[in-house]
Predicted model as a PDB file, atoms N, CA, C, CB and O in Angstrom, pLDDT in the B-factor column:
MODEL        1                                                                  
ATOM      1  N   MET A   1      19.167  10.014  -5.433  1.00 89.00           N  
ATOM      2  CA  MET A   1      19.540   8.952  -4.808  1.00 89.00           C  
ATOM      3  C   MET A   1      19.074   7.892  -5.069  1.00 89.00           C  
ATOM      4  CB  MET A   1      19.456   9.035  -3.792  1.00 89.00           C  
ATOM      5  O   MET A   1      18.106   7.732  -5.813  1.00 89.00           O  
ATOM      6  N   THR A   2      19.924   6.675  -4.283  1.00 90.00           N  
ATOM      7  CA  THR A   2      19.841   5.679  -5.046  1.00 90.00           C  
ATOM      8  C   THR A   2      18.663   5.027  -4.395  1.00 90.00           C  
ATOM      9  CB  THR A   2      21.098   4.910  -5.180  1.00 90.00           C  
ATOM     10  O   THR A   2      18.298   5.475  -3.309  1.00 90.00           O  
ATOM     11  N   ARG A   3      17.871   3.773  -5.065  1.00 93.00           N  
ATOM     12  CA  ARG A   3      17.017   3.085  -4.634  1.00 93.00           C  
ATOM     13  C   ARG A   3      17.368   2.309  -3.643  1.00 93.00           C  
ATOM     14  CB  ARG A   3      16.544   2.532  -5.452  1.00 93.00           C  
ATOM     15  O   ARG A   3      18.359   1.626  -3.899  1.00 93.00           O  
ATOM     16  N   LEU A   4      16.807   2.134  -2.358  1.00 97.00           N  
ATOM     17  CA  LEU A   4      17.068   0.811  -1.784  1.00 97.00           C  
ATOM     18  C   LEU A   4      16.582  -0.217  -1.902  1.00 97.00           C  
ATOM     19  CB  LEU A   4      17.045   0.760  -0.865  1.00 97.00           C  
ATOM     20  O   LEU A   4      17.167  -1.294  -2.008  1.00 97.00           O  
ATOM     21  N   LEU A   5      15.251   0.019  -1.896  1.00 98.00           N  
ATOM     22  CA  LEU A   5      14.054  -1.006  -2.061  1.00 98.00           C  
ATOM     23  C   LEU A   5      13.507  -1.224  -3.061  1.00 98.00           C  
ATOM     24  CB  LEU A   5      13.093  -0.824  -1.440  1.00 98.00           C  
ATOM     25  O   LEU A   5      13.025  -0.210  -3.566  1.00 98.00           O  
ATOM     26  N   LEU A   6      13.273  -2.617  -3.898  1.00 98.00           N  
ATOM     27  CA  LEU A   6      12.871  -2.601  -5.084  1.00 98.00           C  
ATOM     28  C   LEU A   6      11.267  -3.193  -5.505  1.00 98.00           C  
ATOM     29  CB  LEU A   6      13.924  -3.281  -5.684  1.00 98.00           C  
ATOM     30  O   LEU A   6      10.588  -3.155  -4.479  1.00 98.00           O  
ATOM     31  N   THR A   7      10.858  -3.461  -6.101  1.00 98.00           N  
ATOM     32  CA  THR A   7       9.555  -4.269  -6.197  1.00 98.00           C  
ATOM     33  C   THR A   7       9.404  -5.084  -6.689  1.00 98.00           C  
ATOM     34  CB  THR A   7       8.711  -3.921  -6.532  1.00 98.00           C  
ATOM     35  O   THR A   7       9.626  -4.817  -7.870  1.00 98.00           O  
ATOM     36  N   VAL A   8       8.919  -6.836  -6.509  1.00 97.00           N  
ATOM     37  CA  VAL A   8       9.438  -7.789  -7.377  1.00 97.00           C  
ATOM     38  C   VAL A   8       9.594  -7.805  -9.003  1.00 97.00           C  
ATOM     39  CB  VAL A   8       8.753  -8.735  -7.074  1.00 97.00           C  
ATOM     40  O   VAL A   8      10.429  -8.490  -9.595  1.00 97.00           O  
ATOM     41  N   PRO A   9       8.895  -7.161  -9.463  1.00 98.00           N  
ATOM     42  CA  PRO A   9       9.709  -7.092 -10.963  1.00 98.00           C  
ATOM     43  C   PRO A   9      10.506  -6.638 -11.493  1.00 98.00           C  
ATOM     44  CB  PRO A   9       9.365  -6.854 -11.712  1.00 98.00           C  
ATOM     45  O   PRO A   9      10.933  -6.942 -12.607  1.00 98.00           O  
ATOM     46  N   GLU A  10      11.034  -5.399 -10.426  1.00 98.00           N  
ATOM     47  CA  GLU A  10      12.133  -4.472 -10.570  1.00 98.00           C  
ATOM     48  C   GLU A  10      13.540  -5.566  -9.955  1.00 98.00           C  
ATOM     49  CB  GLU A  10      11.755  -2.842  -9.524  1.00 98.00           C  
ATOM     50  O   GLU A  10      14.711  -5.482 -10.325  1.00 98.00           O  
ATOM     51  N   ALA A  11      12.955  -6.572  -8.914  1.00 98.00           N  
ATOM     52  CA  ALA A  11      14.522  -7.204  -8.347  1.00 98.00           C  
ATOM     53  C   ALA A  11      14.514  -8.306  -9.123  1.00 98.00           C  
ATOM     54  CB  ALA A  11      14.768  -7.673  -6.597  1.00 98.00           C  
ATOM     55  O   ALA A  11      15.628  -8.823  -9.219  1.00 98.00           O  
ATOM     56  N   ALA A  12      13.623  -8.862  -9.727  1.00 98.00           N  
ATOM     57  CA  ALA A  12      13.291  -9.972 -10.797  1.00 98.00           C  
ATOM     58  C   ALA A  12      14.748  -9.351 -12.036  1.00 98.00           C  
ATOM     59  CB  ALA A  12      11.126  -9.790 -11.556  1.00 98.00           C  
ATOM     60  O   ALA A  12      15.925  -9.629 -12.266  1.00 98.00           O  
ATOM     61  N   GLU A  13      13.841  -8.532 -12.458  1.00 98.00           N  
ATOM     62  CA  GLU A  13      14.450  -7.655 -14.010  1.00 98.00           C  
ATOM     63  C   GLU A  13      16.282  -7.562 -13.553  1.00 98.00           C  
ATOM     64  CB  GLU A  13      13.487  -5.389 -14.235  1.00 98.00           C  
ATOM     65  O   GLU A  13      17.159  -7.776 -14.390  1.00 98.00           O  
ATOM     66  N   ALA A  14      16.611  -7.165 -11.923  1.00 97.00           N  
ATOM     67  CA  ALA A  14      17.586  -6.928 -11.745  1.00 97.00           C  
ATOM     68  C   ALA A  14      18.481  -8.031 -12.065  1.00 97.00           C  
ATOM     69  CB  ALA A  14      17.585  -6.472 -10.719  1.00 97.00           C  
ATOM     70  O   ALA A  14      19.414  -7.896 -12.857  1.00 97.00           O  
ATOM     71  N   LEU A  15      18.184  -9.238 -11.399  1.00 97.00           N  
ATOM     72  CA  LEU A  15      18.975 -10.768 -11.590  1.00 97.00           C  
ATOM     73  C   LEU A  15      18.648 -11.559 -12.737  1.00 97.00           C  
ATOM     74  CB  LEU A  15      18.666 -11.773 -10.423  1.00 97.00           C  
ATOM     75  O   LEU A  15      18.972 -12.744 -12.814  1.00 97.00           O  
ATOM     76  N   SER A  16      17.965 -10.899 -13.709  1.00 97.00           N  
ATOM     77  CA  SER A  16      17.264 -11.483 -14.787  1.00 97.00           C  
ATOM     78  C   SER A  16      17.354 -12.860 -14.615  1.00 97.00           C  
ATOM     79  CB  SER A  16      17.741 -11.083 -16.087  1.00 97.00           C  
ATOM     80  O   SER A  16      18.257 -13.696 -14.649  1.00 97.00           O  
ATOM     81  N   ILE A  17      15.892 -12.850 -14.376  1.00 98.00           N  
ATOM     82  CA  ILE A  17      14.801 -13.961 -13.674  1.00 98.00           C  
ATOM     83  C   ILE A  17      13.778 -13.618 -13.675  1.00 98.00           C  
ATOM     84  CB  ILE A  17      14.874 -14.359 -12.394  1.00 98.00           C  
ATOM     85  O   ILE A  17      13.575 -12.454 -13.329  1.00 98.00           O  
ATOM     86  N   SER A  18      12.863 -14.311 -13.991  1.00 98.00           N  
ATOM     87  CA  SER A  18      11.411 -14.442 -13.977  1.00 98.00           C  
ATOM     88  C   SER A  18      10.917 -14.085 -12.456  1.00 98.00           C  
ATOM     89  CB  SER A  18      10.972 -15.992 -14.451  1.00 98.00           C  
ATOM     90  O   SER A  18      11.462 -14.516 -11.440  1.00 98.00           O  
ATOM     91  N   ARG A  19       9.817 -13.241 -12.492  1.00 97.00           N  
ATOM     92  CA  ARG A  19       8.846 -13.198 -11.255  1.00 97.00           C  
ATOM     93  C   ARG A  19       8.500 -13.823 -10.468  1.00 97.00           C  
ATOM     94  CB  ARG A  19       8.012 -13.031 -11.340  1.00 97.00           C  
ATOM     95  O   ARG A  19       8.201 -13.564  -9.302  1.00 97.00           O  
ATOM     96  N   SER A  20       8.502 -15.272 -11.365  1.00 98.00           N  
ATOM     97  CA  SER A  20       8.010 -16.794 -10.219  1.00 98.00           C  
ATOM     98  C   SER A  20       9.012 -16.773  -9.882  1.00 98.00           C  
ATOM     99  CB  SER A  20       7.501 -18.436 -10.634  1.00 98.00           C  
ATOM    100  O   SER A  20       9.244 -16.221  -8.807  1.00 98.00           O  
ATOM    101  N   LYS A  21      10.348 -17.512 -10.829  1.00 98.00           N  
ATOM    102  CA  LYS A  21      11.555 -17.622  -9.969  1.00 98.00           C  
ATOM    103  C   LYS A  21      11.850 -16.789  -8.686  1.00 98.00           C  
ATOM    104  CB  LYS A  21      12.581 -17.380 -10.778  1.00 98.00           C  
ATOM    105  O   LYS A  21      12.365 -17.332  -7.709  1.00 98.00           O  
ATOM    106  N   LEU A  22      11.503 -15.396  -8.691  1.00 98.00           N  
ATOM    107  CA  LEU A  22      11.975 -14.738  -7.674  1.00 98.00           C  
ATOM    108  C   LEU A  22      10.960 -14.930  -6.242  1.00 98.00           C  
ATOM    109  CB  LEU A  22      12.129 -13.266  -8.206  1.00 98.00           C  
ATOM    110  O   LEU A  22      11.313 -15.056  -5.070  1.00 98.00           O  
ATOM    111  N   TYR A  23       9.699 -14.899  -6.786  1.00 97.00           N  
ATOM    112  CA  TYR A  23       8.739 -16.102  -5.513  1.00 97.00           C  
ATOM    113  C   TYR A  23       9.077 -16.653  -5.110  1.00 97.00           C  
ATOM    114  CB  TYR A  23       7.885 -16.964  -5.553  1.00 97.00           C  
ATOM    115  O   TYR A  23       8.999 -16.528  -3.888  1.00 97.00           O  
ATOM    116  N   GLN A  24      10.006 -18.162  -5.795  1.00 98.00           N  
ATOM    117  CA  GLN A  24       9.879 -18.986  -5.389  1.00 98.00           C  
ATOM    118  C   GLN A  24      11.391 -18.773  -4.211  1.00 98.00           C  
ATOM    119  CB  GLN A  24       9.605 -20.014  -6.505  1.00 98.00           C  
ATOM    120  O   GLN A  24      11.328 -19.206  -3.061  1.00 98.00           O  
ATOM    121  N   LEU A  25      12.538 -18.123  -4.699  1.00 98.00           N  
ATOM    122  CA  LEU A  25      13.532 -17.466  -3.879  1.00 98.00           C  
ATOM    123  C   LEU A  25      12.851 -16.946  -2.822  1.00 98.00           C  
ATOM    124  CB  LEU A  25      14.308 -16.437  -4.546  1.00 98.00           C  
ATOM    125  O   LEU A  25      13.562 -17.206  -1.852  1.00 98.00           O  
ATOM    126  N   LEU A  26      12.022 -16.445  -2.500  1.00 98.00           N  
ATOM    127  CA  LEU A  26      11.285 -15.504  -1.376  1.00 98.00           C  
ATOM    128  C   LEU A  26      10.663 -16.767  -0.751  1.00 98.00           C  
ATOM    129  CB  LEU A  26      10.031 -14.147  -1.960  1.00 98.00           C  
ATOM    130  O   LEU A  26      11.165 -17.195   0.289  1.00 98.00           O  
ATOM    131  N   ALA A  27       9.807 -17.279  -1.200  1.00 97.00           N  
ATOM    132  CA  ALA A  27       9.368 -18.627  -0.601  1.00 97.00           C  
ATOM    133  C   ALA A  27      10.287 -19.465   0.263  1.00 97.00           C  
ATOM    134  CB  ALA A  27       9.008 -19.483  -1.663  1.00 97.00           C  
ATOM    135  O   ALA A  27       9.879 -20.204   1.159  1.00 97.00           O  
ATOM    136  N   THR A  28      11.341 -19.324  -0.013  1.00 97.00           N  
ATOM    137  CA  THR A  28      12.304 -20.909   0.603  1.00 97.00           C  
ATOM    138  C   THR A  28      13.097 -20.227   1.490  1.00 97.00           C  
ATOM    139  CB  THR A  28      13.485 -21.965  -0.641  1.00 97.00           C  
ATOM    140  O   THR A  28      13.572 -20.834   2.450  1.00 97.00           O  
ATOM    141  N   GLY A  29      13.437 -18.419   1.226  1.00 97.00           N  
ATOM    142  CA  GLY A  29      13.960 -17.677   2.254  1.00 97.00           C  
ATOM    143  C   GLY A  29      15.178 -17.228   1.669  1.00 97.00           C  
ATOM    144  O   GLY A  29      15.569 -16.158   2.137  1.00 97.00           O  
ATOM    145  N   ALA A  30      16.040 -17.836   0.599  1.00 97.00           N  
ATOM    146  CA  ALA A  30      16.914 -17.597  -0.040  1.00 97.00           C  
ATOM    147  C   ALA A  30      17.276 -15.963  -0.620  1.00 97.00           C  
ATOM    148  CB  ALA A  30      16.687 -18.506  -0.870  1.00 97.00           C  
ATOM    149  O   ALA A  30      18.447 -15.590  -0.698  1.00 97.00           O  
ATOM    150  N   VAL A  31      16.342 -15.241  -0.932  1.00 98.00           N  
ATOM    151  CA  VAL A  31      15.991 -13.711  -0.991  1.00 98.00           C  
ATOM    152  C   VAL A  31      15.640 -13.232   0.307  1.00 98.00           C  
ATOM    153  CB  VAL A  31      14.807 -13.379  -1.941  1.00 98.00           C  
ATOM    154  O   VAL A  31      14.960 -14.054   0.923  1.00 98.00           O  
ATOM    155  N   ALA A  32      15.888 -12.132   0.955  1.00 98.00           N  
ATOM    156  CA  ALA A  32      14.989 -11.721   2.054  1.00 98.00           C  
ATOM    157  C   ALA A  32      14.333 -10.610   1.314  1.00 98.00           C  
ATOM    158  CB  ALA A  32      15.723 -11.280   3.503  1.00 98.00           C  
ATOM    159  O   ALA A  32      14.720  -9.985   0.326  1.00 98.00           O  
ATOM    160  N   SER A  33      12.931 -10.482   2.233  1.00 98.00           N  
ATOM    161  CA  SER A  33      11.828  -9.189   1.249  1.00 98.00           C  
ATOM    162  C   SER A  33      11.459  -8.641   3.229  1.00 98.00           C  
ATOM    163  CB  SER A  33       9.594 -10.234  -0.307  1.00 98.00           C  
ATOM    164  O   SER A  33      11.727  -9.067   4.353  1.00 98.00           O  
ATOM    165  N   ILE A  34      10.680  -7.430   2.568  1.00 98.00           N  
ATOM    166  CA  ILE A  34       9.864  -7.026   3.504  1.00 98.00           C  
ATOM    167  C   ILE A  34       8.380  -6.244   3.393  1.00 98.00           C  
ATOM    168  CB  ILE A  34      10.655  -6.357   4.119  1.00 98.00           C  
ATOM    169  O   ILE A  34       8.213  -5.750   2.278  1.00 98.00           O  
ATOM    170  N   ARG A  35       7.416  -6.062   4.211  1.00 97.00           N  
ATOM    171  CA  ARG A  35       6.520  -5.630   3.669  1.00 97.00           C  
ATOM    172  C   ARG A  35       5.825  -4.427   4.000  1.00 97.00           C  
ATOM    173  CB  ARG A  35       5.924  -6.427   3.634  1.00 97.00           C  
ATOM    174  O   ARG A  35       5.136  -4.778   4.957  1.00 97.00           O  
ATOM    175  N   ILE A  36       5.662  -3.585   3.851  1.00 96.00           N  
ATOM    176  CA  ILE A  36       4.817  -2.348   3.534  1.00 96.00           C  
ATOM    177  C   ILE A  36       3.857  -1.942   3.284  1.00 96.00           C  
ATOM    178  CB  ILE A  36       4.963  -1.918   2.997  1.00 96.00           C  
ATOM    179  O   ILE A  36       3.621  -1.378   2.216  1.00 96.00           O  
ATOM    180  N   ASP A  37       2.726  -2.185   4.548  1.00 96.00           N  
ATOM    181  CA  ASP A  37       1.241  -2.150   4.082  1.00 96.00           C  
ATOM    182  C   ASP A  37       1.213  -3.111   2.686  1.00 96.00           C  
ATOM    183  CB  ASP A  37       0.702  -0.409   3.740  1.00 96.00           C  
ATOM    184  O   ASP A  37       1.167  -2.827   1.489  1.00 96.00           O  
ATOM    185  N   GLY A  38       1.236  -3.683   3.020  1.00 94.00           N  
ATOM    186  CA  GLY A  38       0.597  -4.967   2.112  1.00 94.00           C  
ATOM    187  C   GLY A  38       1.177  -5.187   0.889  1.00 94.00           C  
ATOM    188  O   GLY A  38       0.687  -5.903   0.015  1.00 94.00           O  
ATOM    189  N   SER A  39       2.712  -4.292   0.770  1.00 96.00           N  
ATOM    190  CA  SER A  39       3.475  -4.328  -0.421  1.00 96.00           C  
ATOM    191  C   SER A  39       4.826  -4.849  -0.358  1.00 96.00           C  
ATOM    192  CB  SER A  39       3.541  -3.101  -0.928  1.00 96.00           C  
ATOM    193  O   SER A  39       5.525  -4.265   0.470  1.00 96.00           O  
ATOM    194  N   ARG A  40       5.379  -5.768  -0.990  1.00 97.00           N  
ATOM    195  CA  ARG A  40       6.589  -6.968  -0.764  1.00 97.00           C  
ATOM    196  C   ARG A  40       7.526  -5.922  -1.318  1.00 97.00           C  
ATOM    197  CB  ARG A  40       6.521  -8.730  -1.729  1.00 97.00           C  
ATOM    198  O   ARG A  40       7.344  -5.479  -2.452  1.00 97.00           O  
ATOM    199  N   ARG A  41       8.431  -5.550  -0.626  1.00 98.00           N  
ATOM    200  CA  ARG A  41       9.678  -4.828  -1.286  1.00 98.00           C  
ATOM    201  C   ARG A  41      10.951  -5.501  -1.234  1.00 98.00           C  
ATOM    202  CB  ARG A  41       9.933  -3.527  -0.665  1.00 98.00           C  
ATOM    203  O   ARG A  41      10.953  -6.340  -0.333  1.00 98.00           O  
ATOM    204  N   ILE A  42      12.109  -5.436  -1.915  1.00 98.00           N  
ATOM    205  CA  ILE A  42      12.981  -6.325  -1.495  1.00 98.00           C  
ATOM    206  C   ILE A  42      14.605  -5.591  -1.247  1.00 98.00           C  
ATOM    207  CB  ILE A  42      12.907  -7.499  -2.606  1.00 98.00           C  
ATOM    208  O   ILE A  42      15.098  -5.235  -2.317  1.00 98.00           O  
ATOM    209  N   PRO A  43      15.165  -5.420  -0.467  1.00 98.00           N  
ATOM    210  CA  PRO A  43      16.392  -4.545   0.057  1.00 98.00           C  
ATOM    211  C   PRO A  43      16.901  -4.739  -1.545  1.00 98.00           C  
ATOM    212  CB  PRO A  43      17.571  -5.244   1.618  1.00 98.00           C  
ATOM    213  O   PRO A  43      16.419  -5.565  -2.320  1.00 98.00           O  
ATOM    214  N   VAL A  44      17.833  -3.921  -1.817  1.00 98.00           N  
ATOM    215  CA  VAL A  44      18.649  -4.016  -2.567  1.00 98.00           C  
ATOM    216  C   VAL A  44      20.034  -5.082  -2.185  1.00 98.00           C  
ATOM    217  CB  VAL A  44      18.850  -2.706  -2.769  1.00 98.00           C  
ATOM    218  O   VAL A  44      20.593  -5.751  -3.054  1.00 98.00           O  
ATOM    219  N   SER A  45      20.371  -5.083  -0.983  1.00 98.00           N  
ATOM    220  CA  SER A  45      21.420  -5.137  -0.047  1.00 98.00           C  
ATOM    221  C   SER A  45      20.901  -6.894  -0.145  1.00 98.00           C  
ATOM    222  CB  SER A  45      21.334  -3.996   1.629  1.00 98.00           C  
ATOM    223  O   SER A  45      21.856  -7.668  -0.065  1.00 98.00           O  
ATOM    224  N   ALA A  46      19.234  -7.695  -0.340  1.00 98.00           N  
ATOM    225  CA  ALA A  46      19.377  -9.006  -0.255  1.00 98.00           C  
ATOM    226  C   ALA A  46      19.681  -8.783  -1.351  1.00 98.00           C  
ATOM    227  CB  ALA A  46      18.468  -9.977   0.137  1.00 98.00           C  
ATOM    228  O   ALA A  46      20.823  -8.584  -0.937  1.00 98.00           O  
ATOM    229  N   LEU A  47      19.789  -8.582  -2.607  1.00 98.00           N  
ATOM    230  CA  LEU A  47      20.179  -9.204  -3.988  1.00 98.00           C  
ATOM    231  C   LEU A  47      21.662  -9.092  -3.941  1.00 98.00           C  
ATOM    232  CB  LEU A  47      19.525  -8.414  -5.361  1.00 98.00           C  
ATOM    233  O   LEU A  47      22.340  -9.686  -4.780  1.00 98.00           O  
ATOM    234  N   THR A  48      22.244  -8.313  -2.943  1.00 97.00           N  
ATOM    235  CA  THR A  48      23.276  -8.563  -3.208  1.00 97.00           C  
ATOM    236  C   THR A  48      24.020  -9.744  -2.144  1.00 97.00           C  
ATOM    237  CB  THR A  48      23.797  -7.312  -3.333  1.00 97.00           C  
ATOM    238  O   THR A  48      24.918 -10.465  -2.579  1.00 97.00           O  
ATOM    239  N   ASP A  49      23.661  -9.822  -1.074  1.00 98.00           N  
ATOM    240  CA  ASP A  49      24.023 -11.123  -0.159  1.00 98.00           C  
ATOM    241  C   ASP A  49      23.522 -12.401  -1.006  1.00 98.00           C  
ATOM    242  CB  ASP A  49      23.177 -11.084   1.469  1.00 98.00           C  
ATOM    243  O   ASP A  49      24.288 -13.360  -0.917  1.00 98.00           O  
ATOM    244  N   TYR A  50      22.518 -12.574  -1.715  1.00 98.00           N  
ATOM    245  CA  TYR A  50      21.982 -13.769  -2.563  1.00 98.00           C  
ATOM    246  C   TYR A  50      23.069 -13.739  -3.407  1.00 98.00           C  
ATOM    247  CB  TYR A  50      20.488 -13.663  -3.336  1.00 98.00           C  
ATOM    248  O   TYR A  50      23.768 -14.752  -3.432  1.00 98.00           O  
ATOM    249  N   ILE A  51      23.340 -12.896  -4.037  1.00 97.00           N  
ATOM    250  CA  ILE A  51      24.425 -12.748  -5.401  1.00 97.00           C  
ATOM    251  C   ILE A  51      26.219 -13.462  -4.722  1.00 97.00           C  
ATOM    252  CB  ILE A  51      24.581 -10.422  -5.938  1.00 97.00           C  
ATOM    253  O   ILE A  51      27.065 -14.186  -5.247  1.00 97.00           O  
ATOM    254  N   THR A  52      26.140 -12.920  -3.631  1.00 97.00           N  
ATOM    255  CA  THR A  52      27.195 -13.401  -2.856  1.00 97.00           C  
ATOM    256  C   THR A  52      27.375 -14.585  -2.203  1.00 97.00           C  
ATOM    257  CB  THR A  52      27.345 -12.713  -2.092  1.00 97.00           C  
ATOM    258  O   THR A  52      28.520 -14.947  -1.930  1.00 97.00           O  
ATOM    259  N   ARG A  53      26.434 -15.243  -1.910  1.00 96.00           N  
ATOM    260  CA  ARG A  53      26.538 -16.612  -1.660  1.00 96.00           C  
ATOM    261  C   ARG A  53      26.351 -17.656  -2.397  1.00 96.00           C  
ATOM    262  CB  ARG A  53      25.959 -16.843  -0.907  1.00 96.00           C  
ATOM    263  O   ARG A  53      26.653 -18.820  -2.135  1.00 96.00           O  
ATOM    264  N   LEU A  54      25.686 -17.099  -3.623  1.00 96.00           N  
ATOM    265  CA  LEU A  54      25.550 -17.890  -5.086  1.00 96.00           C  
ATOM    266  C   LEU A  54      27.238 -18.098  -5.877  1.00 96.00           C  
ATOM    267  CB  LEU A  54      24.373 -16.726  -6.284  1.00 96.00           C  
ATOM    268  O   LEU A  54      27.489 -19.075  -6.582  1.00 96.00           O  
ATOM    269  N   THR A  55      28.168 -17.084  -5.612  1.00 96.00           N  
ATOM    270  CA  THR A  55      29.346 -16.652  -5.995  1.00 96.00           C  
ATOM    271  C   THR A  55      30.146 -18.102  -4.946  1.00 96.00           C  
ATOM    272  CB  THR A  55      29.642 -14.724  -5.583  1.00 96.00           C  
ATOM    273  O   THR A  55      30.569 -19.149  -5.435  1.00 96.00           O  
ATOM    274  N   ARG A  56      30.160 -17.722  -3.407  1.00 95.00           N  
ATOM    275  CA  ARG A  56      30.913 -18.317  -2.847  1.00 95.00           C  
ATOM    276  C   ARG A  56      30.707 -19.850  -2.989  1.00 95.00           C  
ATOM    277  CB  ARG A  56      30.902 -17.821  -1.709  1.00 95.00           C  
ATOM    278  O   ARG A  56      31.563 -20.714  -2.795  1.00 95.00           O  
ATOM    279  N   LYS A  57      29.405 -20.031  -3.367  1.00 92.00           N  
ATOM    280  CA  LYS A  57      28.949 -21.645  -2.959  1.00 92.00           C  
ATOM    281  C   LYS A  57      29.747 -22.027  -4.477  1.00 92.00           C  
ATOM    282  CB  LYS A  57      26.740 -22.141  -2.757  1.00 92.00           C  
ATOM    283  O   LYS A  57      30.709 -22.790  -4.384  1.00 92.00           O  
ATOM    284  N   GLU A  58      29.294 -21.416  -6.139  1.00 91.00           N  
ATOM    285  CA  GLU A  58      30.201 -22.023  -6.998  1.00 91.00           C  
ATOM    286  C   GLU A  58      31.806 -22.215  -6.759  1.00 91.00           C  
ATOM    287  CB  GLU A  58      30.029 -21.335  -8.081  1.00 91.00           C  
ATOM    288  O   GLU A  58      32.368 -23.180  -7.276  1.00 91.00           O  
ATOM    289  N   ALA A  59      32.549 -21.253  -5.947  1.00 92.00           N  
ATOM    290  CA  ALA A  59      33.968 -21.071  -5.857  1.00 92.00           C  
ATOM    291  C   ALA A  59      34.279 -22.564  -5.313  1.00 92.00           C  
ATOM    292  CB  ALA A  59      34.469 -19.727  -4.833  1.00 92.00           C  
ATOM    293  O   ALA A  59      35.088 -23.275  -5.908  1.00 92.00           O  
ATOM    294  N   ALA A  60      33.858 -22.836  -4.594  1.00 90.00           N  
ATOM    295  CA  ALA A  60      33.774 -24.064  -3.623  1.00 90.00           C  
ATOM    296  C   ALA A  60      33.822 -25.092  -4.218  1.00 90.00           C  
ATOM    297  CB  ALA A  60      32.692 -24.204  -2.835  1.00 90.00           C  
ATOM    298  O   ALA A  60      34.435 -26.082  -3.819  1.00 90.00           O  
ATOM    299  N   VAL A  61      33.241 -25.025  -5.171  1.00 81.00           N  
ATOM    300  CA  VAL A  61      32.517 -26.615  -6.072  1.00 81.00           C  
ATOM    301  C   VAL A  61      33.954 -26.856  -6.731  1.00 81.00           C  
ATOM    302  CB  VAL A  61      30.844 -26.356  -7.660  1.00 81.00           C  
ATOM    303  O   VAL A  61      34.136 -27.815  -7.482  1.00 81.00           O  
TER     304      VAL A  61                                                      
ENDMDL                                                                          
END                                                                             
Protein backbone atom coordinates (compact mmCIF):
# COMPACT_ATOMS: atom_id res chain seq x y z
CA MET A 1 0.00 0.00 0.00
CA THR A 2 1.25 3.48 -0.86
CA ARG A 3 1.81 5.77 2.12
CA LEU A 4 -0.50 8.78 2.19
CA LEU A 5 1.15 10.68 5.06
CA LEU A 6 4.82 11.47 5.61
CA THR A 7 6.77 12.64 8.62
CA VAL A 8 8.54 15.99 8.39
CA PRO A 9 11.95 14.39 7.70
CA GLU A 10 10.44 12.13 5.02
CA ALA A 11 8.64 15.03 3.33
CA ALA A 12 11.78 17.19 3.43
CA GLU A 13 13.76 14.37 1.84
CA ALA A 14 11.08 13.90 -0.82
CA LEU A 15 11.37 17.60 -1.73
CA SER A 16 15.18 17.58 -1.43
CA ILE A 17 15.12 20.42 1.10
CA SER A 18 16.17 20.73 4.74
CA ARG A 19 13.80 20.07 7.62
CA SER A 20 14.10 23.71 8.70
CA LYS A 21 13.07 24.90 5.22
CA LEU A 22 10.07 22.56 5.31
CA TYR A 23 9.09 23.92 8.73
CA GLN A 24 9.20 27.43 7.22
CA LEU A 25 6.91 26.30 4.39
CA LEU A 26 4.55 24.73 6.92
CA ALA A 27 4.51 27.89 9.05
CA THR A 28 3.60 30.08 6.08
CA GLY A 29 0.93 27.65 4.86
CA ALA A 30 2.76 26.97 1.60
CA VAL A 31 2.62 23.25 2.42
CA ALA A 32 -0.37 21.82 4.27
CA SER A 33 -0.03 19.45 7.20
CA ILE A 34 -2.15 17.73 9.79
CA ARG A 35 -1.64 16.72 13.40
CA ILE A 36 -2.49 13.27 14.66
CA ASP A 37 -2.18 12.99 18.44
CA GLY A 38 0.63 15.54 18.55
CA SER A 39 2.51 14.18 15.54
CA ARG A 40 2.75 16.37 12.45
CA ARG A 41 2.18 14.59 9.15
CA ILE A 42 2.29 15.91 5.63
CA PRO A 43 -0.09 14.43 3.07
CA VAL A 44 1.64 13.34 -0.14
CA SER A 45 -1.03 15.33 -1.97
CA ALA A 46 0.15 18.52 -0.18
CA LEU A 47 3.63 17.99 -1.63
CA THR A 48 2.19 17.43 -5.09
CA ASP A 49 0.05 20.58 -4.77
CA TYR A 50 3.08 22.61 -3.67
CA ILE A 51 5.15 21.39 -6.62
CA THR A 52 2.28 22.14 -9.02
CA ARG A 53 1.99 25.70 -7.70
CA LEU A 54 5.76 26.24 -8.05
CA THR A 55 5.72 24.86 -11.59
CA ARG A 56 2.83 27.11 -12.63
CA LYS A 57 4.51 30.12 -11.05
CA GLU A 58 7.75 29.40 -12.95
CA ALA A 59 5.85 28.90 -16.22
CA ALA A 60 4.08 32.24 -15.81
CA VAL A 61 7.39 34.14 -15.60
